[in-house]
C-alpha positions in Angstrom: -60.4 -43.5 -30.5 -57.1 -45.2 -31.4 -58.2 -48.2 -29.3 -60.8 -48.8 -32.0 -58.2 -49.5 -34.6 -58.0 -53.2 -33.7 -61.7 -53.7 -33.2 -63.4 -56.6 -35.0 -66.1 -55.4 -37.3 -69.2 -57.7 -37.6 -72.3 -57.4 -39.6 -74.4 -57.0 -36.4 -72.6 -53.7 -35.5 -74.4 -50.5 -36.2 -73.0 -47.8 -38.4 -72.6 -45.6 -35.3 -70.4 -48.3 -33.8 -68.4 -48.5 -37.0 -67.7 -44.8 -37.2 -65.0 -44.8 -34.4 -63.2 -47.7 -36.2 -63.2 -45.7 -39.4 -62.1 -42.5 -37.7 -59.1 -44.3 -36.2 -58.2 -45.5 -39.7 -58.5 -41.9 -41.0 -56.2 -40.6 -38.3 -53.6 -43.3 -38.9 -53.4 -42.2 -42.5 -52.3 -38.7 -41.5 -55.1 -36.7 -43.2 -55.0 -32.9 -43.1 -56.7 -31.2 -40.1 -59.3 -29.6 -42.2 -60.2 -32.8 -44.0 -60.6 -34.6 -40.7 -63.0 -31.8 -39.5 -65.0 -32.2 -42.7 -65.1 -36.0 -42.3 -66.1 -35.7 -38.6 -69.0 -33.4 -39.5 -70.3 -35.7 -42.2 -69.9 -38.8 -40.0 -72.0 -37.1 -37.3 -74.7 -36.7 -39.9 -74.5 -40.3 -40.9 -74.7 -41.3 -37.2 -77.7 -39.1 -36.6 -79.8 -40.2 -39.6 -78.9 -43.8 -40.3 -76.5 -44.7 -37.4 -79.0 -47.2 -36.0 -78.8 -49.4 -39.1 -76.7 -52.5 -38.6 -74.0 -53.1 -41.2 -75.7 -56.1 -42.6 -78.9 -54.2 -43.0 -77.4 -51.5 -45.2 -78.8 -52.3 -48.6 -78.1 -50.1 -51.6 -81.7 -48.8 -51.4 -81.4 -47.7 -47.8 -78.1 -45.9 -48.3 -79.3 -44.4 -51.6 -82.4 -43.0 -49.9 -80.2 -41.3 -47.3 -77.9 -39.9 -49.9 -80.7 -38.4 -51.9 -82.1 -36.8 -48.7 -78.8 -35.2 -48.0 -78.5 -33.9 -51.6 -82.0 -32.5 -51.5 -81.6 -30.7 -48.2 -78.0 -29.7 -48.2 -76.7 -29.9 -51.8 -74.5 -32.2 -53.8 -71.3 -31.2 -52.0 -72.6 -32.3 -48.6 -73.9 -35.6 -50.1 -70.6 -36.2 -51.8 -68.8 -35.8 -48.4 -71.2 -38.2 -46.7 -70.6 -40.7 -49.6 -66.9 -40.5 -49.0 -67.4 -41.2 -45.3 -69.7 -44.2 -46.0 -67.3 -45.5 -48.7 -64.4 -45.5 -46.2 -66.6 -47.2 -43.6 -67.6 -50.0 -45.9 -64.1 -50.5 -47.1 -63.3 -51.4 -43.5 -66.4 -53.6 -43.2 -65.5 -55.6 -46.3 -61.9 -55.9 -45.1 -63.2 -57.5 -41.9 -65.6 -59.8 -43.7 -68.7 -58.1 -42.2 -70.2 -57.7 -45.7 -69.1 -59.1 -49.1 -69.6 -55.9 -51.1 -70.0 -52.2 -50.4 -73.5 -50.9 -51.1 -71.9 -47.5 -51.9 -70.6 -48.8 -55.2 -74.0 -49.0 -56.7 -75.6 -45.8 -55.5 -77.4 -43.4 -57.8 -74.9 -40.9 -59.2 -75.2 -37.6 -57.4 -76.0 -34.4 -59.3 -73.0 -32.4 -60.1 -72.2 -29.5 -57.8 -69.8 -27.9 -60.2 -70.8 -24.7 -62.0 -69.1 -23.2 -65.0 -66.4 -20.8 -63.9 -66.2 -17.5 -65.6 -62.9 -15.6 -66.2 -62.3 -11.9 -66.1 -60.9 -10.0 -69.0 -57.6 -8.1 -68.4 -59.6 -4.8 -68.3 -62.1 -6.2 -65.8 -59.3 -7.4 -63.5 -57.7 -4.0 -63.6 -61.1 -2.3 -62.8 -61.6 -4.5 -59.8 -58.1 -3.8 -58.4 -58.5 -0.1 -58.9 -61.9 -0.1 -57.4 -60.7 -2.0 -54.3 -57.9 0.4 -53.8 -60.4 3.3 -53.9 -62.7 1.6 -51.4 -61.9 2.6 -47.8 -63.5 -0.5 -46.4 -61.7 -2.8 -48.8 -58.4 -1.1 -47.8 -59.3 -1.4 -44.1 -59.8 -5.1 -44.5 -56.7 -5.4 -46.7 -58.3 -6.8 -49.8 -56.4 -5.1 -52.7 -53.0 -6.6 -52.1 -54.1 -10.3 -51.7 -56.3 -9.9 -54.8 -53.3 -8.5 -56.8 -51.2 -11.4 -55.6 -53.8 -13.9 -56.7 -54.0 -12.2 -60.1 -50.3 -12.3 -60.4 -49.7 -15.9 -59.3 -53.0 -17.9 -59.5 -52.6 -19.2 -55.9 -55.5 -20.6 -53.9 -56.8 -18.5 -51.0 -55.3 -20.8 -48.4 -51.9 -20.6 -50.0 -52.0 -16.9 -50.2 -53.0 -16.5 -46.5 -50.2 -19.0 -45.5 -47.5 -17.2 -47.4 -44.6 -16.2 -45.0 -41.8 -13.7 -45.5 -39.2 -16.4 -45.4 -40.8 -18.0 -48.5 -40.3 -14.8 -50.5 -37.1 -14.3 -52.4 -37.7 -10.8 -53.6 -34.2 -10.4 -55.1 -34.9 -13.4 -57.3 -38.5 -12.5 -57.8 -39.9 -15.8 -56.6 -42.2 -17.1 -53.9 -42.3 -20.7 -52.5 -45.8 -22.1 -52.1 -45.4 -24.8 -49.5 -48.2 -24.4 -47.0 -51.9 -23.5 -46.6 -54.0 -21.7 -44.0 -56.7 -24.0 -42.5 -59.1 -23.9 -39.6 -58.4 -26.8 -37.2 -60.9 -27.9 -34.6 -60.1 -26.5 -31.2 -57.1 -24.5 -32.6 -58.6 -21.9 -34.8 -56.7 -20.8 -37.9 -53.3 -22.5 -38.3 -50.7 -23.0 -41.0 -50.6 -26.5 -42.4 -47.1 -27.2 -43.5 -48.1 -28.6 -46.8 -50.2 -27.6 -49.8 -53.7 -28.9 -50.7 -52.1 -31.6 -52.9 -48.7 -33.1 -53.3 -48.4 -31.3 -56.7 -49.3 -28.0 -55.0 -45.7 -27.4 -53.8 -44.1 -25.0 -56.3 -41.8 -22.0 -56.6 -43.3 -19.3 -58.6 -41.7 -16.5 -60.6 -43.8 -13.5 -59.9 -44.5 -10.3 -61.9 -42.5 -7.1 -61.0 -45.6 -5.4 -59.6 -46.1 -8.3 -57.2 -42.5 -8.0 -56.1 -42.9 -4.3 -55.5 -46.1 -4.9 -53.5 -44.3 -7.5 -51.3 -41.4 -5.1 -50.7 -43.8 -2.4 -49.5 -45.6 -4.8 -47.2 -42.4 -5.7 -45.4 -42.4 -2.1 -44.1 -46.0 -2.2 -43.0 -45.9 -3.6 -39.5 -49.7 -3.7 -39.1 -49.8 -6.5 -41.6 -47.3 -8.7 -39.8 -48.5 -11.5 -37.5 -46.6 -13.7 -35.1 -46.5 -16.4 -37.7 -44.6 -14.1 -40.1 -47.3 -14.3 -42.7 -47.4 -11.7 -45.4 -51.2 -11.5 -45.6 -52.2 -11.9 -42.0 -55.4 -10.7 -40.4 -55.7 -6.9 -40.8 -57.3 -6.4 -37.4 -55.3 -8.9 -35.3 -51.9 -10.5 -35.3 -53.1 -13.9 -36.4 -53.4 -16.1 -39.5 -56.3 -14.7 -41.5 -59.5 -16.7 -41.7 -60.4 -17.8 -45.2 -64.2 -17.5 -44.6 -63.8 -13.9 -43.3 -61.7 -13.0 -46.2 -64.2 -14.4 -48.7 -67.1 -12.6 -47.1 -65.3 -9.3 -47.0 -64.2 -9.7 -50.6 -67.7 -10.6 -51.7 -69.1 -7.5 -50.0 -66.5 -5.3 -51.6 -66.9 -6.8 -55.1 -70.7 -6.3 -54.8 -70.2 -2.5 -54.2 -68.2 -2.0 -57.4 -70.2 0.0 -60.0 -73.4 -1.0 -58.3 -76.3 1.2 -59.6 -78.3 3.2 -57.0 -80.9 1.0 -55.5 -79.6 -2.2 -57.0 -79.0 -5.3 -54.9 -75.9 -6.4 -56.8 -73.2 -4.9 -58.9 -71.7 -6.2 -62.2 -69.0 -8.1 -60.3 -71.1 -9.8 -57.7 -70.5 -13.1 -59.4 -66.7 -12.9 -58.9 -65.0 -15.0 -56.2 -61.4 -15.7 -55.3 -61.5 -18.8 -57.5 -62.4 -16.5 -60.4 -58.9 -14.9 -60.2 -57.4 -18.3 -60.4 -59.4 -19.1 -63.5 -58.6 -15.7 -65.0 -54.8 -16.3 -64.8 -55.1 -19.7 -66.3 -57.1 -18.3 -69.2 -54.6 -15.5 -69.8 -51.7 -17.9 -69.9 -53.6 -20.2 -72.2 -54.5 -17.3 -74.5 -50.8 -16.3 -74.5 -49.8 -19.8 -75.8 -48.2 -21.4 -72.7 -48.4 -25.1 -72.7 -50.7 -27.1 -70.5 -47.6 -28.3 -68.7 -46.5 -24.8 -67.8 -50.0 -23.8 -66.7 -50.4 -26.9 -64.6 -47.1 -26.0 -62.8 -48.3 -22.5 -62.2 -51.6 -23.7 -60.7 -50.0 -26.4 -58.6 -52.2 -29.0 -60.3 -51.3 -32.6 -60.9 -49.2 -33.0 -64.0 -50.9 -33.3 -67.4 -49.8 -36.9 -67.9 -47.9 -39.6 -66.1 -45.1 -39.3 -68.5 -44.6 -35.7 -67.7 -44.9 -36.4 -64.0 -42.1 -39.0 -64.1 -39.7 -37.4 -66.6 -40.0 -33.6 -66.0 -38.9 -31.8 -62.9 -41.2 -29.3 -61.2 -39.0 -26.5 -60.0 -39.4 -22.8 -60.7 -42.2 -22.0 -63.1 -41.3 -20.3 -66.3 -40.5 -16.6 -66.2 -42.8 -16.2 -69.2 -45.7 -16.6 -66.8 -44.5 -13.7 -64.6 -43.9 -11.5 -67.7 -47.4 -12.3 -69.1 -49.1 -11.5 -65.8 -47.4 -8.2 -65.2 -49.7 -5.2 -65.2 
């Protein structure tokens, strides 16, 4: 694949022939393993459906028709990923002079895949944690502690599942978020030694109940994997799979307070991302600044000025106090 990096791209090449050149460029940029896998899957779809088109034949209308088919059959998110792939491919084509302009620039806007995110009230969050601790299947699959950790820190699932003991300073009451758990092609679940974004690295002050939970887990050897992760797979000494965790959590949440004979309970709408939104809402309601909340989430800074002139070290202890149960 790397041999393609110096290939000369011509308008007579097909999109299928352009894909290896683009993939070599992606690898050279050091993209995350999970991102590469997502790109590879979408590139395969491009090759299958329109790969026979020559670069010079790729009009806005032809590419747009393909994008609309993907959106209709697989949803806006899949179409967006295919658009990213095609955009990168045509950047290379323009760079080599195979075309003057990229047809991707003038495509019909894709429908939004974003849905409004609901937040839990403090009482609802407590009900969920209590219900999970009373559910033997939820306990077996080790759901209560990771949920409490998310409600006390606002971390992403991948960050939670990649947390290692060496990143926890329980005497200081802080955890360092510096990695994420991802599935890499051919390697299974691995720890990626970086967060989702550059701004994702952070040291969080955590509430006392989270510190107490982490201390307890240090003594529970069944939760310790060879990677030293705090929230490893409950049934094997491996890094926990995000998809398995999400599926197990969804099933457990759907059981909470579900009426007899009903298909769904009142918390069936809740996902792990809901916990992240819930913490942000609580901190906002408590009067923390957008700067403080952005640091807690590991989002990009609220403004370029803040990004340049303010350090991003340990998040304020006020957040830990406000999130205590």
